[in-house]
C-alpha positions as CSV (number, residue, x, y, z in Angstrom):
1,M,249.1,72.7,32.0
2,T,250.9,71.9,35.3
3,V,251.9,68.6,36.9
4,T,249.2,69.3,39.5
5,E,246.5,69.8,36.8
6,V,247.6,66.6,35.0
7,L,247.4,64.6,38.2
8,T,244.1,66.1,39.3
9,A,242.6,65.1,35.9
10,A,244.1,61.6,36.3
11,T,242.3,61.1,39.6
12,D,239.2,60.1,37.7
13,S,241.0,57.0,36.5
14,V,242.2,56.2,40.0
15,N,238.7,56.5,41.3
16,L,237.2,54.4,38.6
17,I,239.8,51.6,39.1
18,N,239.3,51.6,42.8
19,A,235.5,51.6,42.6
20,I,235.4,48.7,40.2
21,N,238.0,46.8,42.3
22,S,235.9,47.3,45.5
23,G,232.6,46.6,43.8
24,T,231.2,50.0,44.6
25,H,231.0,51.0,40.9
26,L,227.8,51.9,39.1
27,Y,228.4,49.6,36.2
28,A,226.2,46.6,37.2
29,E,225.0,46.3,33.6
30,K,228.6,45.7,32.3
31,T,230.0,42.3,31.7
32,Q,233.2,41.2,33.3
33,A,234.9,41.5,30.0
34,E,233.7,45.1,29.6
35,L,234.8,46.0,33.1
36,N,238.2,44.5,32.4
37,V,238.5,46.7,29.3
38,M,237.5,49.8,31.3
39,V,240.1,49.0,33.9
40,Q,242.8,48.3,31.3
41,R,242.0,51.6,29.5
42,N,242.4,53.5,32.7
43,V,245.6,51.7,33.7
44,D,247.0,52.5,30.3
45,H,246.0,56.1,30.8
46,L,247.7,56.4,34.2
47,E,250.9,54.8,32.9
48,V,251.0,57.3,30.1
49,I,250.4,60.2,32.4
50,L,253.0,59.0,34.9
51,A,255.6,58.9,32.1
52,Y,254.9,62.5,30.9
53,A,258.2,64.4,30.6
54,P,259.5,67.1,28.3
55,V,261.8,65.9,25.6
56,D,263.9,69.2,25.6
57,S,263.9,72.7,27.0
58,D,261.4,73.9,24.3
59,D,258.8,71.2,25.2
60,D,256.1,72.4,27.5
61,T,254.9,69.0,28.5
62,P,254.6,68.8,32.3
63,D,257.4,66.8,33.9
64,V,255.1,64.4,35.8
65,A,257.8,61.7,35.7
66,G,260.4,63.9,37.2
67,D,258.2,65.7,39.7
68,S,258.7,64.8,43.4
69,S,255.0,65.0,44.4
70,D,253.4,62.0,46.0
71,K,252.1,59.8,43.1
72,S,251.3,56.7,45.3
73,S,247.6,56.9,44.7
74,Y,248.2,56.7,40.9
75,T,250.9,54.0,41.0
76,G,248.7,52.1,43.5
77,A,245.7,52.3,41.1
78,V,247.9,50.9,38.3
79,T,248.9,48.0,40.6
80,T,245.3,47.5,41.7
81,G,244.0,47.6,38.1
82,K,246.5,45.0,36.9
83,A,245.7,42.7,39.8
84,Y,242.0,43.1,39.2
85,I,242.3,42.2,35.5
86,A,244.6,39.2,36.3
87,A,242.0,37.9,38.9
88,N,239.0,38.5,36.6
């Protein structure tokens, strides 16, 4: 798996956090507590993904942490998610 593939897969978490934050989500049946759990789970997932790095030269873990690609949408979603939970 490549850094690009990892980040592409993580985009679902970005989209979910941003949709819940903006109120355009499809989770009207969820309580606020359930929404907060969903947001927290996706924030946690993004933080893990952003920290991915191989531990040595034999480790084939993609080096997301060390990659120079633009990760602002992912770090922004983490910030947004944390602020959403704090406000709700």
